[in-house]
N, C-alpha and C positions, 0 to 999 in steps of 0.2 A: 510505376509512378513512385517518385521518391517521397519521403516523409515531409510533412509540412505542418506548421502551426495554424491554429484557428482561433479567431476572436470575433465575437459578435458585437457590433457597434449599436449603441442605443441613441445617439444623437449625431448630427452632422459634424459638429466640431470635433467630437471624439473620434469619429471615423477618419477624418482627415489627419488628425494627430497620430492615430495608429499607423496609417500608411507612411507618414513622414518619418516615423521612428525606424522604419525598416524599408530600405530602397528595393528590396526583393519581394515586398508584399504586393498583393493585388486585391482590389475590391471584388467581392463575390455577390452577384445578384441572383438570377435564376440558375446560372452555371451552365446554360445550354451550349455555350461556345467554349468558355474557359475550361471547364472540366474535360471536355473532349481534347482540347489542346494539351492539357496536363497529362492525359493518358498517352498521347503520342510523343511527349517530350518536347513539344514546341514551347510550351510555357512551363517554367520550373520555379514557381513562387516558393519562397521560404515560409510565407504566412498568407492566409486568406482572411480578409476583413469582411465579414458578412454584413451587408447593408440592407437586407430585406426587411428588417424591423424598424427602419428609420421612418419618420412620419412624412413620407414622400409618395404616398400611394393614393392620392386623390386627384380628381379632375375638377377644376374650379373655374369660375368666370373671373376674368380680369376686369379692372375698373373701366377700361375702354372698350369692352365688349368682346375681347378675344377669349382664348381658353388657355389655362395653365395646367400642364400635364406633369404630374410628379414622376420622378425618374424610376420609382419602383412600381408604378402602375404596370400590371401585367398586360401582355398583348391581348389576352382574351377580354379583360375589362375595358381596354381601350377600344377594341372593335365593337363591343356591345354598348358603349356609352351612347345614350340617345342624342346628346348634343353633337357628338362626333359624327354619328350616322346622318343626322339632319343637315349639319352645316359643312361637313368635310367628308362627303361620301367616298371620295377616292382614297382617303386615309383608311377608312374601314375596309374597303375592298383590298387595299394593299396588305393590311395586317392579316386578313383572312386568307390571302393567297400565299402567305409567307411560310407556313409550317403546319404541322399536325395540331390537332386540338390539345394534345398532351403537352407539346412544346409551348404552345401559346399560353397555357395555364401557368407555366413556369417562367418563361422569358419576360424580361422587363424592358421598358422603353429605353432607359439609359444603356443597358447592356446591348440592346439591338443596334443602337447607333455605333457602338464601339466594337462590334464583332469583327473578327479578322477575316481575311479573304479565304475562300475555299479552294484556292489553287493547289493542285496535287503536289507540286514541288515544294510549296511552303509547308504543307502538313507532313511531309516526309523528311525527317531529320537526316536521312542518309544522302539527301540530294542538296546541292548548293542552292542558295536563295538569298538574294540581296536584302529581302525583307527581314529574314531571320539573322543572317550573318552578312553585314554590309561588306561589299567588295568581293563576295564569293561568286557572283554571277547570276544570270537569269536563264536557266535552261529552257524555260517555256518559249523563249523567242525562237529557238530552232527546234523545239520539241512539240509536246502536246499543248496546243493553244486554241482549240476550236471554240472554246467559250471564253476567250480572253478579250482584252480591250481593243477597241477600234478608235477610241477618242482619248486624247490626253495622256497616252502612254509614253514610255521612253525605252531606250535600249536596256535600262537598268531594271525595269519591271513592267509587265504587261497584264498583271492580275486585275480582276474587277472586284468592286465592293459588292457584297451579297445582299444588303438590306433592301427589302421591299418598302418597309415603313419609311426609310430615309428618302426614298424617291418622292413619295407623296409630300413629306414634310418640306422637301426642297422646293417643290412646286408652289407651296403655300408660304414661303418666306419665314419658316419657323426660326426661332432664336433659342439657342441652347444656353442655359444658365449653369454655373458650376461654383463650387466652393473650394478655396485653398486655405492654407495657413495664413496667407496675407489678406484674406477676405473674399467676398464674392466677385464674380465676373460673368460676362456673357459674350457669346459669339454667334453671329448669324450662321445658320447651318450651311449656307453656301460657302462660308469661309472656314468651317470646322475641319474639313479634310484638306490636307496639304497636297499641292501638285507633286507628282511622282519625282520628276527631275532625276538627279543622281543620288537622292537620299530617300528611297522608298521605305526605309525602316522608320522614318519620321512620318507618322500617318495623320496626326491631328494637330490642331493649333492649341489644344488644351495645355495649360502649364503642367509641369511635372507634379504628380500627386493630386491632381484635381479630381473632384468628385462631381459628376453631373447631378444636379438637384432637381431640375425641371426643364421642360420644353414649353415655350410659349408660342401659340398659334395666334397671329394677329387677326383682327376682324377683317373679313373679306367676302363680300357678297358673291364674287365670281366663284368661290370655292364650293358653293352649294350646287353648282352645275359642273360637276367634275366626275371623272372616270379614271380607274386604274385598270390597265390591261397587262397581263403577264403571259409570256410564251415560255414554256418549259418542255423538257424532252420526254416527260411522261405525265399521265393524267393525275397520279397521286402527287403529294407535295414534293417539290424539288426546287432547287435554286433556278432563277431565271436565266434564259439565254438572251432575253431582251424584254424590257417592260417600258411602259409609258404611263405617266400621271399627267392628266391634262384637264384644263378648265377653260371654259369660254363664256363670255358675255356677248350676245349678239343683239344688235339693234338695227332695225330696218334693213336686214340682210347683210350687214357688215359687222365684222368683229370689232367690238369696242375694247375688250380686254381679253388677254390670253395668258395662260400659265402653262408651261410645258417643262417636264423633267423626264429624263431617260434613265433607265436602270440597266445594269449588267453590260454596260458598254465602256466603262472607265473605272479608275481606281476609287471613284467617289460617285454618288448620285449626281447626274449631269444636268444642270440647268440649261435649257435650250434657248439661250438669249437670242441667237440669230434667227431661230424659227419664230420666236415671239415678235421680233421686230417686223418680220414679213407679214405675220398674221394681223397685227394691230392696224385697224383702219381699212383692211382689205375685204373684198367680198367673201362671205362665208361659204365657199364652194370648193369642190374637189381640186380645181386648178391652184387655188391659193394654198390649200393644205399640202399639196404635192410640192409646191414651190418652197413652202416653209420647211418641210422635211429635207429637201435638197440643200437649202441654205445651211442647215445645221450640219448635215452629214458631209458637206463639202470638205470639212476638216478631217474626215475619217482617214486613218492610215492603217488599214487592215493588214494582218499577217497572212502568210500563204494559205492557211487553212481556216481562217475565220472571216473571209470576205463576204460570206453569206449574210453576216450580221447587218451589213449596210443595207442590203435589199430588204431584209426582214424588218429592220427598224423603219425604213421608209414606208413600207406597207402598213406597219403597225401604227405609226403616227397618223397617216391618212385615214385609216380605219377608225381610230378612236375619235379624231376630230370630226369626222363625218357623222359618227354616232351622236356626238354631242350636238352638232348643228341640226340634225334631223329631230332630235328630242326637243330642242329649243323651238323649232318650227311648229311642233305639235302643241 
C-alpha cells in the first residue's frame, strides 16, 4: 500500500470541498471495501476524507410517512431499526444476509451502495479489466465467469454488483440523495447504476466528487409483506450467486401490487419490471409466478459456464413469491 494523506471531515460542505481539492482523494466510511482495494492496488488514493463523524447516522421519518436513512448509518443499526424491521422486512433480511457481524458493525449505507464488484479479474491488477483500465479487455468473458452476469451485460464487462442491501432498496423504489459543490441532488436507485455498454468504468450517475448523504424509502404498504432470499456457495457469509427481494399485495386471490428485484445477475441490482407486469392483476398462484419469472429471464444471455443461474433464479423467484402468497393466505 502506498502512502496517503488523511483528513477527517466534520460537516458535509467541508467533506465535499476536501474531495474537490484533490481529484485523487476518496471518501472513507467503514472502509470494508475501499481499504481492501487499496491493499491490492486497485484503488490508489492520494488522500482519504473520513466521513464517519458527519451528522448522517440517523434513521428518521419523512413528512410523507417514508423513512430517511443517513449515509453513515451502519449496516448493523439499519438491520436492527424497529421501523425498518416492521415496514421493510426484506431490507432487514438483505442486510443480515450481507456479511459477518463485525463487517456490518463497520460498513455504512452509502459505502454499501458504492462498493465495487468482486470479480477476480477486477481485483487482480496483473490482469486486464475494462473496469480498471478502459479498453484493456474483459478476460472473464472467456475465463472464470460462473458467478457473473446473465442480464444486462456486454462484451466489455460481465461482472455483477455485490450489494444485498441495494437489491431490497431497488425493489422499494429508494431515492439516493447526494451533495456536491454545486449543491444537493438526488437520483432514484434504479437510475443510480449506469448500464455497462462499452464504458464499464463509469459505474454510477453520481456527479464527480458527490457525497451520498442519505437514502429515502418512500411509504409503501406493499413493503410490509416482503422477503429477501439469497443463495450462496457456503453456509457462512458469502456473496450471492443469486438473490431475490420481493413484495406482494394480494386481494381476493389476485396480485394487486408486486415488487421484485434480483441480485447477483447483473452489474446493478436488477428491477424485474417484466415480471411485475405479469404478476399485477393475475392469480396469485404457481403458474403466474413461473410465468413472471420466465418473462423476466427471457432476456438472459448466459455465458458458457453460468447458465445454471437462469434456472436458479427462476426457481428462486417462484419459491419466494409462493412463500409470500401462502403467508398472505394465512
